[in-house]
C-alpha positions in Angstrom: 74.1 85.0 96.0 73.3 80.8 96.5 75.8 77.9 95.6 75.6 79.0 91.9 77.2 82.3 93.3 81.4 82.0 93.2 81.9 85.6 94.3 79.9 84.4 97.4 81.1 82.4 100.8 78.5 79.0 100.0 78.6 79.2 96.2 83.1 78.9 96.5 82.4 76.5 99.5 80.0 74.3 97.4 82.4 74.3 93.9 85.6 73.5 96.3 87.8 76.9 95.6 89.3 78.9 97.6 89.4 83.1 97.4 88.9 86.1 98.9 86.1 85.3 100.5 86.8 82.1 102.0 90.9 82.4 103.0 92.0 78.7 103.6 94.4 80.0 106.7 91.8 82.5 107.8 92.9 81.7 110.9 96.3 83.0 111.3 94.8 85.3 109.6 93.3 87.2 112.3 96.2 86.0 114.8 98.6 88.0 112.9 96.4 91.1 112.5 95.8 91.1 116.9 99.5 90.6 117.3 99.8 93.7 114.9 97.2 95.7 117.5 99.2 94.5 120.6 102.8 96.2 119.0 101.6 99.4 117.8 99.6 100.1 121.3 
């Protein structure tokens, strides 16, 4: 689990790739999840 591990966040950052551990639109997902909680309550 270091820079050579492409499945970890640090490895993704080191190899300049994106995926489940390092999404490109991380901020947008957090906002959408917060909005869904408000609408369900």
